[in-house]
PLY file of the C-alpha trace (Angstrom):
ply
format ascii 1.0
element vertex 99
property float x
property float y
property float z
element edge 98
property int vertex1
property int vertex2
end_header
0.00 0.00 0.00
1.34 3.42 -0.89
1.93 6.07 1.79
-0.73 8.38 0.31
-3.38 5.63 0.37
-2.63 4.99 4.04
-2.80 8.72 4.80
-6.09 9.04 2.90
-7.62 6.14 4.82
-6.51 7.62 8.14
-8.01 10.99 7.19
-11.34 9.38 6.25
-11.42 7.36 9.47
-10.65 10.46 11.55
-13.30 12.47 9.72
-15.85 9.69 10.21
-15.08 9.45 13.92
-15.41 13.20 14.36
-18.71 13.28 12.45
-20.02 10.36 14.51
-19.01 12.07 17.72
-20.69 15.30 16.63
-23.88 13.40 15.73
-23.82 11.65 19.12
-23.39 14.92 20.96
-26.19 16.53 18.96
-28.52 13.58 19.61
-27.71 13.68 23.31
-28.35 17.39 23.51
-31.61 17.15 21.61
-32.96 14.46 23.91
-31.80 16.15 27.12
-34.42 17.83 29.32
-33.33 21.44 28.67
-35.03 24.43 27.17
-34.75 25.02 23.43
-32.62 28.12 23.97
-30.14 26.24 26.17
-30.05 23.30 23.78
-29.36 25.52 20.77
-26.60 27.33 22.66
-24.96 24.02 23.63
-25.23 22.70 20.06
-23.67 25.92 18.75
-20.82 25.66 21.27
-20.21 21.99 20.46
-20.31 22.71 16.72
-17.73 25.48 17.07
-15.52 23.26 19.24
-15.77 20.45 16.69
-15.01 22.87 13.84
-11.96 24.19 15.69
-10.72 20.67 16.37
-11.22 19.64 12.74
-9.42 22.77 11.53
-6.52 22.10 13.88
-6.22 18.48 12.75
-6.46 19.49 9.09
-3.72 22.10 9.53
-1.48 19.56 11.27
-2.08 17.03 8.49
-1.40 19.66 5.84
1.87 20.66 7.52
2.88 17.01 7.83
2.17 16.50 4.13
4.21 19.57 3.22
7.09 18.36 5.40
6.98 14.92 3.78
6.94 16.43 0.27
9.87 18.69 1.14
11.79 15.74 2.57
11.14 13.64 -0.54
12.19 16.51 -2.81
15.42 16.99 -0.86
16.24 13.27 -0.97
15.53 13.22 -4.71
17.85 16.19 -5.31
20.58 14.55 -3.23
20.30 11.25 -5.09
20.25 13.00 -8.47
23.35 15.00 -7.50
25.16 11.80 -6.42
24.21 10.03 -9.64
25.39 13.00 -11.69
28.69 13.16 -9.78
29.21 9.43 -10.24
28.48 9.68 -13.97
30.95 12.57 -14.31
33.61 10.60 -12.43
33.05 7.56 -14.60
33.18 9.68 -17.74
36.42 11.33 -16.60
37.98 7.94 -15.85
36.88 6.41 -19.11
39.81 5.81 -21.42
38.83 4.60 -24.86
40.94 1.90 -26.42
43.68 3.35 -28.48
43.44 2.65 -32.15
0 1
1 2
2 3
3 4
4 5
5 6
6 7
7 8
8 9
9 10
10 11
11 12
12 13
13 14
14 15
15 16
16 17
17 18
18 19
19 20
20 21
21 22
22 23
23 24
24 25
25 26
26 27
27 28
28 29
29 30
30 31
31 32
32 33
33 34
34 35
35 36
36 37
37 38
38 39
39 40
40 41
41 42
42 43
43 44
44 45
45 46
46 47
47 48
48 49
49 50
50 51
51 52
52 53
53 54
54 55
55 56
56 57
57 58
58 59
59 60
60 61
61 62
62 63
63 64
64 65
65 66
66 67
67 68
68 69
69 70
70 71
71 72
72 73
73 74
74 75
75 76
76 77
77 78
78 79
79 80
80 81
81 82
82 83
83 84
84 85
85 86
86 87
87 88
88 89
89 90
90 91
91 92
92 93
93 94
94 95
95 96
96 97
97 98
């Protein structure tokens, strides 16, 4: 399995868990013996908290992805530079057969 597929699956699982938790909280609040005004205020607060948590997790995931991409790019540059240096060395050491 590729790294991106694993990351995608983890993101979908996390999103599903957060949505399930939000639905559970909403259901609990709606069935609680409180006034409509109190219930709406609690739902609003929970929704904002969930939004903030989701935003935070998304930003962390985005930064992690950027860091991974930067790391891969740096490794690729290093390997390309080594291959180029090796090719130049081999070319410099190459002595064609004299005719």
